Steps between C-alpha positions, in 0.01 A plus 500: 500500500800729531603458135456805280600331171648183354714467184523172309573350158216344305555156648171303521567407863504871582257661251236228467154660551361198677770347724798732449699632791406861422132408474514359854682808623245732338218305677662593831598855400286640218682837509835347413647619167617227262789594271615290208879526481599780256814317385302185428246695298777656292636150428158383385479795267852441369408144401282646223805603301469414135753244362661773293584703810580199716748344258818613675389386848403157365837468325681590825300246700582228246870589513513508878306175536748328261762545771304495827314179411819293510729509811805389295441777241457755769821396671694524167347844437606614847856381433504692172387818681778453761762449233394818322482699828133585440318718756249218563525121464132397491191585295174565683218257426172657397181311577132581535532470878785754508342753265617799711867425413453494123674839471797374700520187278517715186761728653723210611469339161620815324796525742604143414399517131858468372570196718173341394584561133840332546350210693250417222717589205496143372122454521324630187159568661642697792745679275209614289314623810807690617535661158137606498517645851827676434334666202193607698677603819773722352456790738751718311237537230251667735645836405330465162166394653334837425592467135370147455225444243211310665304276267121481498515145635708611796252786571214251493675270746569789739145637480349155557728447797404837657129430453538164672687665788230770542226239505686271741599782737143628508379151584759406761525840677128589495477464878775749560338746262173463684660585839401839635807700605390827667665813361608613845722193528771659286410874524344554844606868509346598163173320506176692561360377830140536376570226239599245767268262683342654806673272750841622387433875454575609855832317528610597148431869560715491815772305321532764225610757762733265689862611438652178626290297254610728217859428588438124513319508161791682344751247637311171469224558249204265538693298760419790729168325575693211657669721763391460859456874546245520215317193624482643852365841392271389210409141583185484282652613174832327570335158552326537161828573318695225669266244357614603150869578572618193688373239251767283343484545121700179436541162664877554472481755781284266704750214458784736594316577821438133572873425442596774744264354760642151445856626551400688815333196652780248444594292804822703550294822516173387647533762777416777255153640559402620156148600614624733773817638348606638160719205392277416205485862389883517507521190288267637231599869489767620255645767727839409652541581872761759596698279730767759583239755606320238710823411677572864578165525679613244763754567765814290471588291807837373590562137591470402867 
């Protein structure tokens, strides 16, 4: 009942309308917001790429799998990379399960392209693939991109692809478009109070003349609503904004949080009270603590 929102991929066990985990959670807490992972939606949209635009990725996957599928071949390729003092010694496998890392797989393949070409120089099929990719991925030719003559067939492929993307995005992100984000969420100082719901008018009018809030808004933007000072002074309007601001847009962030909790609750650190202290917040935040300044705040004591 204390959950504000839940983020998940479109796994049947989670999203099933009859017996899914989220369905059961919604039965207990109807006000909970369900968010379909943004990264997962983007991947589903990307799968609609036409073969003409997906040709390079498919060729890279075929090349990488030719090495990763055989342990002996992978070992020989690693030795070749070591002998040539390559920056890396392994290619990254791209699978449907690891779709987030497809960009890293392409990048690593390009970094080891010369080694891959040498390794498969005696295989006609792979040599042909390398030749085709070398022709298409010649980045030095991008300087002339603005002067390229685009054929009508290429224009048709691009237009069809964009139309498919628009249709798919409108379908998969319709729930986000339907969400009602109040205008005072991002511009609380500029909004006309008379245009706001009655229950928020009094607090919002006071907030617009609060100098401390103006300073927080300038420093933190919309994260100002998450500050304890704002919540204490304007609890009604702050509670409404928190329900929108603290939602996890992707399951990646959720999993990062679970990993942090798992590390904090290991047997060697089971004394950490993550619910009463800020250990979890320290694990997830990107700000580095100023250790030297913290040390200066404590009086040094000599040994006894």
